[in-house]
Structures are given as structure tokens and as C-alpha cells.
C-alpha positions, 0 to 999 in steps of 0.5 A: 628810660632810667628812673632818675630820667623819669623823675626829672621828666615828671618835674618838668611836666609839673613845672609846665602845669604850674606855669600854665596855671599861674601864667594867666587865664585862670580863675580864683576865689578865696575862703579865708584862710585859703585861696584857690586858683583853678583852670580847665584845660583839655585832657588826654587819656593818660592825664588825671582829671584833677591835678592839685597843688597845695602851697603854704608859704614859708613867709607864713610858717617858718617851721616845716612841721607847721607847713606840713601840718597845714598841707596835711589838713588841706589834703585830707579835706580835699580827699573827703570832698573831691567827688563833687568836683569830679562829678561836675567836670566833663570827661574830656577836661582836666582841672588844674587846681592850686590851694594857697594858704593865706593866714599865719595862724593855725586853724582847726581841721574842722574849720579847714574842711569847711572852707575847702568844702565851700570852695569846692562847692562854688567852683563848678559855678565858675567852670 
């Protein structure tokens, strides 16, 4: 299999996961300026335990630089606090997770981290 075919295939799988997540049966909660949508599903041995998506709409920030900054803040906050989510997840389950930015204002990294941590702490209660 050539590299371009593999990349195309990976995108199709991700698109399927996104459709599964937003198609229905998922749960969500918010801690302004973030909303998290999540769903638990069965896991095969090759799947990672958690698949994440970070969405910052163009409607909120017109410039790509601003959208990328916000995504970087959310990604870094998730990286620091993801272990509590991994600990609460059964080994045979996979978690699909999407962070959606709701505000059109920049927020400090410390505040974003606090909100992501809040969401990750509340999530296992709903799983």
C-alpha cells in the first residue's frame, strides 16, 4: 500500500469517527469557553484509548493564527490532565472526545487549563 493511499484511508476512518460522535448517542457538557462532546465505544487492540478533536470555528476567529493559538492551548491543557481520564476508562473501551471553542475572545492559558481540567474531572461521572 502506498503512502497516499494510507493517508486517504486514515482520513476516511477519522471522518467515520467524527460522524459517529456527532451523529447521536453522545453526551456533552460545557465549561465556558469550551464544550466537550464525548462517546464511549468498543475498542480493538489497535485503537488508541482516547481519540480527540479540537474545533475552533472560523466564525469565532477569522485569522488562522488565532485559531491555532487556541487549539494549542487546549491541546496542551489536555496533555497535562489526560491521565485522570485514562485511569477512569476501562481497557476494552475507547473514548471519542471533541472540544469545541464557544467564545470569540482570547483567554489566558491558565484559565483554559482550568476549564479543561474541570471538564476532564466531570467526564467520568457521566461515563
